[in-house]
C-alpha positions as CSV (number, residue, x, y, z in Angstrom):
1,X,-0.1,0.0,0.0
2,X,1.1,3.4,-0.7
3,X,0.8,5.7,2.5
4,X,0.6,9.4,3.2
5,X,4.4,9.4,3.9
6,X,5.1,8.1,0.5
7,X,2.8,11.0,-0.8
8,X,4.5,13.7,1.2
9,X,7.9,12.4,0.0
10,X,6.7,12.7,-3.7
11,X,5.3,16.2,-3.0
12,X,8.9,17.5,-1.9
13,X,10.7,15.7,-4.8
14,X,8.4,17.2,-7.4
15,X,7.7,20.5,-6.1
16,X,10.0,22.3,-8.5
17,X,8.5,20.6,-11.5
18,X,4.8,20.9,-11.3
19,X,2.0,23.4,-10.5
20,X,0.2,23.7,-7.3
21,X,-3.2,23.9,-9.0
22,X,-6.1,25.9,-7.6
23,X,-8.7,24.6,-5.3
24,X,-11.6,27.0,-5.4
25,X,-15.5,26.9,-4.6
26,X,-17.5,26.9,-7.8
27,X,-20.6,29.1,-7.6
28,X,-21.8,27.7,-10.9
29,X,-21.5,24.1,-10.1
30,X,-23.1,24.8,-6.6
31,X,-26.1,26.4,-8.1
32,X,-26.4,23.6,-10.6
33,X,-26.1,20.8,-8.0
34,X,-27.7,22.7,-5.0
35,X,-24.7,22.0,-2.6
36,X,-21.5,23.6,-2.0
37,X,-19.0,22.4,-4.7
38,X,-15.3,22.9,-4.5
39,X,-13.1,22.1,-7.7
40,X,-9.5,21.0,-7.7
41,X,-8.5,22.4,-11.3
42,X,-6.0,19.8,-12.1
43,X,-6.5,20.5,-15.9
44,X,-4.4,23.6,-15.4
45,X,-1.4,21.3,-14.4
46,X,1.6,21.0,-16.8
47,X,0.6,18.9,-20.0
48,X,-3.0,19.7,-19.1
49,X,-3.5,16.8,-16.7
50,X,-2.5,15.3,-13.3
51,X,-0.3,12.8,-15.1
52,X,2.8,15.2,-14.9
53,X,3.1,14.6,-11.3
54,X,3.4,10.8,-11.4
55,X,5.7,10.9,-14.5
56,X,8.2,13.3,-13.0
57,X,8.1,11.5,-9.6
58,X,9.0,8.4,-11.2
59,X,11.6,9.9,-13.5
60,X,13.2,11.6,-10.5
61,X,13.2,8.3,-8.6
62,X,15.1,6.4,-11.4
63,X,18.8,5.6,-11.2
64,X,21.2,7.3,-13.7
65,X,21.4,3.9,-15.5
66,X,17.4,3.6,-15.8
67,X,17.1,7.0,-17.2
68,X,20.2,6.4,-19.6
69,X,18.3,3.3,-21.1
70,X,15.4,5.4,-22.0
71,X,11.7,5.1,-20.8
72,X,8.7,3.5,-22.4
73,X,5.2,4.3,-21.5
74,X,1.7,3.3,-22.7
75,X,-1.1,5.7,-22.7
76,X,-4.5,6.8,-24.1
77,X,-3.3,10.2,-24.2
78,X,-2.4,12.2,-21.2
79,X,0.1,9.9,-19.6
80,X,2.0,9.8,-23.0
81,X,2.2,13.6,-23.3
82,X,3.4,13.9,-19.5
83,X,6.0,11.3,-20.0
84,X,7.1,12.8,-23.2
85,X,7.4,16.5,-21.8
86,X,8.8,15.5,-18.4
87,X,11.5,13.4,-20.0
88,X,12.4,16.0,-22.3
89,X,12.9,18.4,-19.4
90,X,15.1,16.1,-17.7
91,X,17.2,14.9,-20.9
92,X,15.6,11.4,-21.0
93,X,14.9,9.5,-24.2
94,X,11.0,8.5,-24.2
95,X,9.2,6.0,-26.3
96,X,5.2,6.3,-25.9
97,X,2.8,3.7,-27.1
98,X,-0.7,4.8,-27.9
99,X,-3.7,3.2,-29.7
100,X,-4.8,4.8,-32.8
101,X,-7.9,5.8,-31.1
102,X,-5.9,8.3,-28.8
103,X,-6.7,11.8,-29.4
104,X,-4.5,13.3,-32.5
105,X,-3.6,16.4,-30.4
106,X,-2.1,14.0,-27.7
107,X,0.0,12.1,-30.4
108,X,1.2,15.5,-31.8
109,X,2.2,16.8,-28.5
110,X,4.0,13.7,-27.5
111,X,5.9,13.8,-30.7
112,X,6.6,17.6,-30.5
113,X,8.2,17.0,-27.0
114,X,10.6,14.5,-28.6
115,X,9.2,11.1,-27.8
116,X,9.2,8.2,-30.3
117,X,5.3,7.6,-30.6
118,X,4.4,4.1,-31.5
119,X,0.7,3.5,-32.5
120,X,-1.3,0.4,-32.1
121,X,-4.7,-0.8,-33.3
122,X,-6.1,-1.2,-29.8
123,X,-5.3,-0.4,-26.1
124,X,-4.7,-4.1,-25.1
125,X,-2.0,-4.2,-28.1
126,X,-0.4,-1.0,-26.7
127,X,0.1,-2.6,-23.4
128,X,1.6,-5.7,-25.2
129,X,3.9,-3.6,-27.2
130,X,4.9,-1.7,-24.0
131,X,5.7,-4.9,-22.3
132,X,8.0,-6.0,-25.2
133,X,9.8,-2.7,-25.3
134,X,10.5,-3.1,-21.6
135,X,11.8,-6.6,-22.3
136,X,14.1,-5.0,-25.0
137,X,15.8,-2.8,-22.5
138,X,13.7,0.3,-21.9
139,X,12.8,1.3,-18.6
140,X,9.1,1.1,-17.8
141,X,7.0,4.1,-16.6
142,X,3.7,2.5,-16.1
143,X,0.7,4.8,-15.8
144,X,-0.7,3.3,-12.7
145,X,0.9,0.0,-11.7
146,X,3.8,1.6,-9.8
147,X,3.8,2.9,-6.2
148,X,6.0,5.9,-7.0
149,X,3.7,7.0,-9.8
150,X,0.7,6.5,-7.3
151,X,2.4,8.7,-4.7
152,X,3.1,11.3,-7.4
153,X,-0.7,11.4,-8.3
154,X,-1.6,11.5,-4.5
155,X,-0.2,14.9,-4.3
156,X,-3.4,16.1,-5.8
157,X,-5.1,14.9,-2.6
158,X,-2.6,16.4,-0.3
159,X,-3.3,19.8,-1.8
160,X,-7.0,19.3,-1.9
161,X,-6.9,18.4,1.8
162,X,-5.0,21.5,2.6
163,X,-6.7,24.0,0.5
164,X,-10.3,23.1,0.4
165,X,-12.8,24.2,2.9
166,X,-15.2,21.7,4.6
167,X,-15.9,18.7,2.5
168,X,-18.1,15.4,2.9
169,X,-17.6,13.9,-0.2
170,X,-14.9,13.8,-2.9
171,X,-15.2,12.5,-6.6
172,X,-12.4,11.2,-8.5
173,X,-12.3,9.5,-11.9
174,X,-10.6,6.2,-12.7
175,X,-8.8,4.8,-15.6
176,X,-6.2,2.3,-14.1
177,X,-6.7,3.8,-10.6
178,X,-3.5,5.5,-9.9
179,X,-5.0,9.0,-9.3
180,X,-7.8,7.6,-7.0
181,X,-5.5,5.5,-5.2
182,X,-3.1,8.2,-4.3
183,X,-5.8,10.7,-3.6
184,X,-7.6,8.3,-1.3
185,X,-4.3,7.6,0.6
186,X,-3.9,11.3,1.2
187,X,-7.4,12.0,2.1
188,X,-7.8,9.0,4.5
189,X,-4.7,10.5,6.4
190,X,-5.7,14.2,6.2
191,X,-9.5,14.1,6.1
192,X,-10.4,10.8,7.5
193,X,-14.2,11.7,7.7
194,X,-14.5,12.4,4.0
195,X,-16.1,9.9,1.6
196,X,-14.3,9.0,-1.5
197,X,-16.1,8.1,-4.5
198,X,-14.6,6.6,-7.7
199,X,-16.3,7.1,-11.3
200,X,-15.9,5.2,-14.4
201,X,-17.7,5.3,-17.6
202,X,-19.5,2.3,-19.4
203,X,-17.2,0.3,-21.6
204,X,-14.2,1.5,-19.4
205,X,-15.0,-0.1,-16.1
206,X,-12.0,-2.2,-15.3
207,X,-12.1,-1.2,-11.6
208,X,-15.8,-1.9,-11.1
209,X,-15.4,-5.3,-12.5
210,X,-12.3,-5.9,-10.5
211,X,-14.4,-5.2,-7.5
212,X,-17.0,-7.4,-8.4
213,X,-14.7,-10.4,-9.2
214,X,-12.3,-10.0,-6.2
215,X,-9.3,-8.9,-8.1
216,X,-8.1,-7.4,-11.4
217,X,-9.5,-8.9,-14.6
218,X,-8.9,-8.2,-18.2
219,X,-11.8,-6.3,-19.8
220,X,-12.8,-5.7,-23.4
221,X,-12.7,-1.9,-23.6
222,X,-15.5,-0.5,-25.6
223,X,-15.3,3.4,-25.0
224,X,-14.3,6.3,-27.1
225,X,-13.1,8.0,-23.7
226,X,-9.3,6.8,-24.3
227,X,-8.1,8.5,-21.2
228,X,-10.1,6.3,-18.9
229,X,-9.7,3.0,-21.2
230,X,-7.3,0.8,-19.2
231,X,-8.0,-2.9,-20.1
232,X,-7.3,-3.8,-16.5
233,X,-6.4,-2.4,-13.1
234,X,-3.3,-3.4,-11.3
235,X,-3.2,-5.5,-8.1
236,X,-1.9,-2.4,-6.0
237,X,-4.5,0.1,-7.4
238,X,-7.4,-2.6,-6.9
239,X,-6.3,-3.2,-3.3
240,X,-6.1,0.5,-2.3
241,X,-9.5,1.2,-4.0
242,X,-11.1,-1.8,-2.3
243,X,-9.8,-0.6,1.1
244,X,-9.9,3.2,0.8
245,X,-12.8,4.1,-1.6
246,X,-16.4,4.0,-0.5
247,X,-17.9,3.1,-3.8
248,X,-17.1,3.1,-7.6
249,X,-20.0,4.3,-9.9
250,X,-20.3,3.7,-13.5
251,X,-21.9,6.4,-15.8
252,X,-22.9,6.4,-19.4
253,X,-20.5,7.5,-22.0
254,X,-23.1,10.0,-23.3
255,X,-23.5,11.6,-19.6
256,X,-19.8,12.1,-19.4
257,X,-20.0,14.1,-22.9
258,X,-23.0,16.1,-21.4
259,X,-20.9,16.7,-18.3
260,X,-18.1,18.3,-20.4
261,X,-20.8,20.9,-21.6
262,X,-22.2,21.4,-18.2
263,X,-18.5,22.0,-16.9
264,X,-18.0,24.6,-19.5
265,X,-21.3,26.5,-19.0
266,X,-21.4,26.2,-15.3
267,X,-18.0,25.9,-14.1
268,X,-16.4,27.8,-17.0
269,X,-13.7,25.2,-17.4
270,X,-12.7,23.3,-20.6
271,X,-12.6,19.7,-19.6
272,X,-12.3,16.2,-21.0
273,X,-15.0,13.4,-20.5
274,X,-12.8,11.9,-18.1
275,X,-13.8,14.9,-15.9
276,X,-17.2,15.4,-17.2
277,X,-18.3,12.0,-15.9
278,X,-17.9,13.5,-12.5
279,X,-21.3,15.5,-12.7
280,X,-23.7,12.6,-13.4
281,X,-21.8,10.6,-10.7
282,X,-22.2,13.6,-8.3
283,X,-26.1,13.5,-8.9
284,X,-26.1,9.9,-7.8
285,X,-23.9,10.7,-4.8
286,X,-26.3,13.4,-3.7
287,X,-29.4,11.1,-4.0
288,X,-27.5,8.9,-1.4
289,X,-26.0,11.6,0.9
290,X,-28.5,14.3,0.8
291,X,-28.6,18.2,1.2
292,X,-25.9,18.4,3.8
293,X,-23.3,17.2,1.3
294,X,-20.3,19.3,0.5
295,X,-18.6,18.1,-2.7
296,X,-15.1,18.0,-4.0
297,X,-14.3,17.4,-7.6
298,X,-11.0,16.6,-8.9
299,X,-11.0,18.0,-12.5
300,X,-8.4,15.7,-13.8
301,X,-7.5,17.0,-17.2
302,X,-8.4,19.4,-20.0
303,X,-7.0,18.0,-23.3
304,X,-10.0,18.2,-25.4
305,X,-10.1,20.0,-28.7
306,X,-12.7,22.2,-30.2
307,X,-13.4,19.2,-32.5
308,X,-13.8,16.9,-29.7
309,X,-16.2,19.1,-27.6
310,X,-18.3,19.6,-30.9
311,X,-18.5,16.0,-31.3
312,X,-19.6,15.6,-27.8
313,X,-22.4,18.0,-28.2
314,X,-23.6,16.4,-31.3
315,X,-23.8,13.0,-29.5
316,X,-25.7,14.7,-26.5
317,X,-28.1,16.6,-28.6
């Protein structure tokens, strides 16, 4: 298990490389949902998502030999961009494997940062190629199955705990589970009375299936939300979510798209469906917890293009 001491250590290590993103009350979302809402604007992080935290935490923890070998990462978009940019900043050669469904802007951004980007037909094939490249000698920088990466992502939770007012419930999106595992570890130590809720979308629900089966299982990913589309969770993220998270909710993909539009209209932020899914999930949480709830939402990333959001609107309407 990753503990708060690990998260605190990661926070000290990465402080000069990442942004302490704003934690603010959202009058617009508070009016929309009918309860006080605080947002952690991690979409304002370097590379546009929380992934920069875990990537640089791992790079800084590597030996000189590991960095000299070059790193390999697999990604649906944001992790790849973060690894590419943070590796470039530290002078490390990076290879990023992405499925062809990854956002074109993420592929372009990773290449612009100097990474060797390899494209595969599917996400499971991307993970398989990552494994092969690791076997060939590259140093693995896994998006979630690594305690150092989880600790880096958990610094989001440390900042939220320190900067937010009173909260009763915090919602965090789940792909492979690295972000929610780290955030939950921090919140359980710093805000032990706060409930933590995970959110997945239909077709990208590896954590929900793991919880139902008693451990990680391989799932057939069927989702256009590539930043949440891990084909499995890791034993570590599964265990941490099982032990630290109150419940994982699964919302329809179309509701996540609608959430993107609601965030733009009511919160005035430009987010991804990986963050948009928090709003339909928040409504489910409120149905369980009632009007005394004080919500915290981790707005995890903002790497959506105008074309992407236009397509989401067409799907919704």
